[in-house]
C-alpha positions in Angstrom: -3.7 -15.8 9.2 -2.1 -13.5 6.3 1.3 -14.9 5.9 3.1 -12.9 3.3 6.5 -12.9 1.3 8.6 -9.8 0.2 10.8 -10.2 -2.6 13.1 -8.0 -4.8 16.2 -7.4 -5.3 19.1 -6.0 -3.3 18.0 -2.7 -2.2 14.4 -2.8 -3.3 13.2 -1.5 0.0 12.1 -5.0 1.5 13.0 -4.3 4.9 11.8 -0.9 5.0 8.2 -2.2 3.7 8.2 -5.0 5.9 8.5 -3.1 9.0 6.1 -0.5 7.9 3.3 -3.4 6.8 4.2 -5.2 10.0 3.1 -2.8 12.2 0.2 -1.6 10.0 -0.8 -5.2 9.8 -0.1 -6.3 13.6 2.3 -9.4 11.8 5.8 -10.1 12.4 8.2 -9.0 10.2 10.8 -12.1 10.2 14.1 -10.7 8.7 16.3 -13.6 7.4 18.7 -10.9 7.8 18.2 -9.7 11.1 17.9 -13.2 12.2 21.3 -14.6 10.3 23.1 -11.0 11.8 21.9 -11.5 15.3 23.3 -15.5 15.0 26.1 -14.2 13.9 26.7 -12.3 16.8 25.8 -15.1 19.5 28.6 -17.7 18.5 30.2 -20.8 17.6 27.1 -21.2 14.5 27.5 -17.2 13.8 31.2 -17.4 13.0 30.2 -19.9 10.3 27.2 -17.7 8.7 29.7 -14.5 8.4 31.8 -16.3 6.8 29.5 -17.1 4.0 27.6 -13.1 4.1 30.8 -11.6 4.2 31.6 -13.3 0.9 28.1 -12.2 -0.2 27.1 -15.6 -0.9 24.0 -17.5 0.4 24.1 -19.0 4.2 23.4 -23.1 3.1 19.7 -24.0 3.1 19.6 -26.5 6.3 20.8 -23.3 8.6 18.2 -20.7 7.2 15.6 -23.1 7.0 15.9 -24.2 10.5 16.0 -20.7 11.5 12.9 -19.3 9.6 10.9 -22.5 10.8 11.5 -22.0 14.5 11.1 -17.7 14.2 7.4 -18.4 12.3 6.7 -21.0 14.6 7.2 -18.8 17.4 4.6 -16.1 15.8 1.8 -18.7 14.6 2.0 -19.6 18.3 1.2 -16.1 19.2 -1.6 -16.1 16.4 0.5 -14.0 14.6 0.8 -13.7 10.3 4.3 -13.2 9.3 6.0 -11.5 6.6 9.2 -13.3 5.0 11.5 -10.7 4.1 14.8 -12.1 2.7 13.3 -15.5 2.5 13.0 -18.5 0.7 15.7 -17.0 -1.5 15.8 -20.3 -3.8 13.8 -23.2 -5.0 14.4 -25.3 -2.3 13.9 -22.9 0.3 10.7 -22.2 -1.6 9.4 -25.5 -1.6 10.2 -26.5 2.0 8.5 -23.2 2.7 5.1 -24.6 1.2 5.7 -28.0 2.7 6.0 -25.9 6.5 3.0 -24.3 5.8 1.0 -27.2 4.8 2.6 -29.0 7.6 1.0 -26.1 10.2 -2.2 -26.1 8.4 -1.2 -22.5 6.9 -0.9 -21.2 3.9 0.7 -18.5 2.0 -1.6 -15.3 1.0 0.9 -13.6 -1.3 4.1 -12.3 -2.7 4.8 -8.7 -2.7 7.5 -8.7 -5.6 9.3 -5.0 -5.2 10.7 -4.2 -8.7 13.4 -1.2 -9.0 16.2 -0.9 -11.2 19.7 -2.8 -10.7 21.2 0.7 -11.0 18.8 2.7 -8.0 19.2 -0.6 -6.1 22.9 -0.5 -6.1 22.8 3.4 -5.5 20.3 2.5 -2.3 22.7 -0.3 -1.1 26.1 2.0 -0.8 23.8 4.9 0.7 22.3 2.9 3.3 26.2 1.1 3.6 27.4 4.5 5.1 25.4 4.3 8.3 24.4 0.5 8.4 27.5 -1.1 10.3 26.3 -4.3 7.4 29.5 -6.3 6.1 28.0 -6.4 3.0 26.9 -3.3 2.0 29.9 -2.7 -0.3 31.0 -2.1 -3.6 33.1 -5.4 -3.4 30.3 -7.7 -2.1 27.4 -5.4 -4.3 28.3 -7.2 -7.5 28.4 -10.7 -5.9 24.8 -10.3 -4.0 23.2 -9.0 -7.8 24.7 -12.6 -9.3 23.4 -14.5 -6.2 20.1 -12.9 -6.6 19.5 -13.3 -10.3 20.6 -17.1 -10.4 19.0 -18.3 -7.7 16.3 -15.8 -6.4 14.7 -14.1 -9.0 14.0 -17.9 -10.6 11.2 -18.3 -7.8 9.2 -15.5 -9.3 8.1 -18.0 -12.1 7.7 -20.6 -9.1 5.2 -18.5 -7.1 3.6 -17.4 -10.6 2.4 -21.0 -11.0 1.2 -20.7 -7.6 -0.7 -17.5 -8.3 0.7 -15.9 -5.5 2.8 -12.9 -6.9 1.7 -9.6 -6.9 4.4 -6.9 -8.5 4.4 -3.5 -7.9 7.3 -0.4 -8.4 9.4 -0.3 -5.7 11.4 2.8 -6.6 9.0 5.9 -5.6 9.4 7.2 -2.4 8.5 5.0 0.7 5.2 6.5 1.7 4.0 5.8 -2.2 5.4 1.7 -2.2 3.6 1.4 1.3 0.2 2.9 -0.1 0.4 0.3 -3.0 1.0 -2.4 -0.8 -2.0 -1.9 1.8 -3.8 -1.9 -1.5 -2.9 -5.5 -2.6 -3.5 -6.9 1.2 -6.7 -4.9 1.7 -7.7 -6.7 -1.9 -6.9 -10.4 -0.7 
């Protein structure tokens, strides 16, 4: 069963590519952002989550881990692999995910790291923010999101490199070109 993680800066195209790849390979796209936003619309827990998201800071690990594990178990119960998009975001989450794979007798297949410049990423986010309705797609929050990425998420590249799981591709070209690069990686796993 194929299980992937999509990494990259905010605005790198993780969600776009995860959606395309999930359709082609019949994988479940588990977007931490979508799951968190759905939870924010759902009630009391959502209010707590929204207070973090609106400031551009990470939601506490225990909340995110529980939500992502629940979503993954549902997919695996249906014999479907998953693409984790936007998760894990820090070392505690990554280590928890590795234990979760082991506890379910599954393995992480690969980590697809989409690399783009911060300048390009910021342009994409601002453009997306005009139509997305996302509370974190605004100039005030973007800087905090990049700081969080550099401080907490980027170090995971080394973590997964040590596990020989990282596959880095150029995320700057058009959507179709990036998707073809990801297809080549998956087809050769």
